[in-house]
N, C-alpha and C positions, 0 to 999 in steps of 0.2 A: 465648609459645612459638613460637619461630622454626622453620620448615621449610625444608630444604635445597631449592635448584632442582631436584636431580635428583629427590627424592622428591615435589616437587609436580608435576614432569612425568609420573612414573610414575602418580600419582593421577588427572592430567588423561587420560591413555590409558585407564586403568580405567573412568573415568566414559563416554568417547566409546564403548567398547565396549557400554555399556548403552543407547546411544541407538537407536531404531527408525528409520532413515533411509528417506524415501519412495524409491519405485522411480522409475525413469525416466519412465514412463508417468503416474503420479500427478503428478510434478512438471511434466510437459508439460501436463497436464491443468489443474492449478492455476494456472500461468502464464497458460494461455489464457483462464482465467475472470478472472482479475486484469484482463487487457487489455480484455476484454469490459466489465467493470465500470468501468473507467476511461473507455471510450469513453461509456457511458451516462450516467456522471456528468458527464462534458465537455458532452455535448448538454444535458443537463438545466440545467447552469449557464449554458451559452449563452442558452437561450431565457428562462431567469429573469432573467438580466441585462438581455436586450432589452425584456422586459415592463416590468421596473423602470424602465429608461432611458425608455421610451414614457410610463410613469404620471409620471414625475417632470417631464419636459419638458411634459406635458399640463397636470400641476397648476401649474407655474411660468409657464406661457403661453409657452414659448420655441418652440412647434411653429409659429411663423409666422404 
């Protein structure tokens, strides 16, 4: 069963009317939270990477 492009676009418009879009304030708060979580994750992985590097160099005796 093929649907015409016009009918498809009409149905898409109907569906987008049903979406509850976030407000500007909600979007800004969520964006800020994402940036904070990315910063926290970056610091965590930096520290974890450095600890693993130190452990590996110690175990392999490359620490001079």
